[in-house]
N, C-alpha and C positions, 0 to 999 in steps of 0.2 A: 573432527566432524566437518564435513563440507557444508558451507553456508553460502547461500546465494541471495543477493540483493537485487531486486528487479524493479526498474522504473517502467511502468506500463503506459500504454497509450491505446485509445479506442480505435485508431486508424493508423497502424504502423506503415511506414514507408522508408525509403532510403534516407530522406531528409530528416525524418523523425521516427527512428526505429524504437522498438522495445529494447531497453538496455539492461544487461545482466552483468553484475560484478561477481566473480567467483572468488571465494575466500576460504580460508582454513581456520577453524577454531581449535586451539589447543589450550586446555585449561581456561585461563582468562585472557589469552592473547588471540586477537583476530588479525590474520594476515591476508592482505589482498594478493591474489595470485594472477588474475587476468580479467579482461573485459570482453564481452561478446555482445554484438548488436544484431537484432533480428528485424529485418525490414518487412516481415509478414508474420502472421500468427503461427505459421507452420513451425518455425524454430521454437517458439514458446511452447507449443503443444508437445513437441518432441522432448523438450527439456523436462516438462512435467512428468513424462513417462519413463525417464531414465531411472534405472535401479538405484535404490538408496544404499546406505543411509545418507540423507541430507535434509536440510531445512532451508526454506526460502521465505523471505519477507517480500511481499509484493504490494506495490503502492496503488491500490484502488479499493473502493468500498466493497467488501464482500457481501454486504446485506443492505436491506432497506429498513426504514423506521417501522416499528410495530404499528404506530398510529396510521401510517400510510397503508400498510398491508391489510389491516383490519377494516379501514374505512373503504378502500377500493374493492374489498371482497376477494382478494387473491387467496390461494391456499394457505392455511395457517401454520405451515412449517417452512423452514429455510429451503429444504429440498424441493418442496412443492411449489413455492413461488418462484424459485430460480428456474425450474423446468417450465413453469407457466410463462415466464418472461421470455425464455428462449423460444417457445412455441409461437409467440406473437410475431417473431421476426423483428429486425431492427426498426423498420418503419412502423410496424404495429405497436411496438414498445413505446416508441416516441409519441405516437398518436394517443396512446392510453395515458401517458404522463401529461401530455398537453391538455387533453380533455379534463383530467382530474384538476389540473391547475386552473383551468378556465372557469370552473364552476365554484371556486372557493374565494372567500374574501381576501382582500389584500392583507399581507402579514400571516396568512394561514394557508398558503399555496404549496409550500414545500416543507417537509418535516425532517428533523435530524434525529439520529440515533443517540442513545446515551453517550456513547464513545465520541460521537461528533461534537456534542456539547462540551464534553470534558477536554477535547483536543482543540476546540475552536475551528473545527472543520465545517465545510459547507454541506448542504443536504445532498445525499446520494441520489436524489431525484433530479438534480440540476442538469439541464441539457445544453446550456449555453455558457459562454465564458470558458471556464474549465469544465468540460462536459463529463463530470464524474458519473452521471447516470448512464451514459453510454459506455463508460469504462466498466461499470458494474455489469451491464448487459453483455459485453464482449468477454469479460473476465470470469465471472462467477460460473456460467455454464461450462466453461472449459475446465475449471477446477472440478466441477461435478463429473464431467466426462472422463477426466484423468484418474479419478478414484484416489486422489491424495487425501491424507488425513488433515483436517482443519480443526484444531482444538475448539471444542464448544459447538461446532456446526456439523461436521461430517467425520465419521470414524475413519474410513479409508485405510490405505496402506500405512502402517505405523513407521515404515522406513522412509516414507516420502511425506514430509510434514510441511505445511504451508501456513503462515500466519499473515494477517493483515498488517501492513506497515503504513506509516504516514510520516514522511520526511519532515514536513512542515513543523510538527510539534517539537521534534528534536532540534531542528535548525534554530527555532526561536529560543530554545533553552540555551543554545550555545552563543548566538550572536544577536539575540533580540529580533525585532521585526524588520531588520534591515533587508531590503530586497537584494537577492544574490543571483538571480537568473532572469533571462529574457530571451524568448524564442525569436522575436522580431529583430533582425539584424540592425535596423535603423534606430532601435531603442536601447541597444546595448551600450553601457557606459563603463567608464573606468571605476565608478563607485561599485557597480555590480562585481567587477573583477576583484576589487579589493575585498569585498564581502566574502567572495568565494575563497580567497587566499586566507582570510581570517578564520573561515569555517574549517578548512582542512587543517590549518595550524592548531586550532583548538582540539580537533579530533585526534590527531597524532601526538599532541602535546600533553595528553593525559587528562583532558577535561571529562572523560567518560568513566574514569576509574571509580569515582564515588557513586555516581548516579546509576551506571549500568554494570559496574564491576568488570569493565573491559579495558584493555590496552589495545590500541589499534596501530597496525603498521600498514601505511599506504603511501603511495608516491604523490608528491605535491602536484603532479601534472593532472590529477583528477579535477583540479580546479580550473583547468584551461577551457573546459567546455562551457561556452556562454549560456547555453540552454539549461545548465545545471543538472542534466540527466545523469552524468557520471557521479556527481556528488550525491544526488538523491539515491542512486543505487547503493552507494556506500552507507548512507543513513539507514536504508532498508535492511542492509546486511547487519548493521549494528543492532537493530531492533530484533531481527531474527535470532542473532547470537544471544542476546539477552533472554529471549523466550526459551531457547534451547537449554540454557543454564538453569532454567526453572521448570524443566520438563517434569520433574517429580512432584511439582506442586501446581499442576494444571497449566504449564507454560506461561505462568504469570497472569492468567485470567482472574478477574475478581469473582468472588463467590456469587455475586448478584448479577452476573452477566446475563443478558436476555438472549436465550437461544434462538430467537427469531432474528436478532439484529447482528450478533457478532461483536467483536471487540478489536481495538487497535493495540498491538504489542508495544507498550512503552511504560516504564515505571512511573512516569509523571502522571499517568492517568488513573493510577490505583488510588482508592479512597484511603484517607488517613495519612 
């Protein structure tokens, strides 16, 4: 099975492209085959439309928190509110989230989904720092338009399956909360480099056999990227491969998943 791990960005460019790691899954063995970088959304959109079968794990929040959707009064379905957000345009979407945040009390301005709470992830409303709100805005409508299947959210083409990935939760399980990436060149340190080397060593050294049921074959050079995008794409591919191996049981989604919010594909987030 072809497996893609995609590290997404809300504003791709040559300096910070969307990164895609191409892999092959045979039984429990995941083998990295190559790396592609897209400096614009065009390459990403074309990849989503390529004939299957394939599965991709993509690193951005596919949905928003139920509390936010219900409180702001957007359409009460995933399809409905994604289309509504897209119709607002980037500036209109940003303005809507800013206005929502401005009228709420401190500590209650941004809401997290159930999977965000389980994973220790930030709110998909966030527009600053790591702007995952803009990643949702740019990513989710493109998934809608491509007609891919998103377990729990969109039926789509069953030969082209996409799951939400979150490298952070998997990286923490492997090396703890040690920082391993930094986009700003002046802030990159040897400690970051060592953490990336430790991370790739754990991945290929068998650390995922028990947790994810996978053995991974990948070149150590994936740790050379100081921004961590190459490693994050690998972690996304691992989560997609784990989901594919559970395709007969809902791709690993919990039975209580909220169909308005979606879920992150990783075994550590499952109850019990």
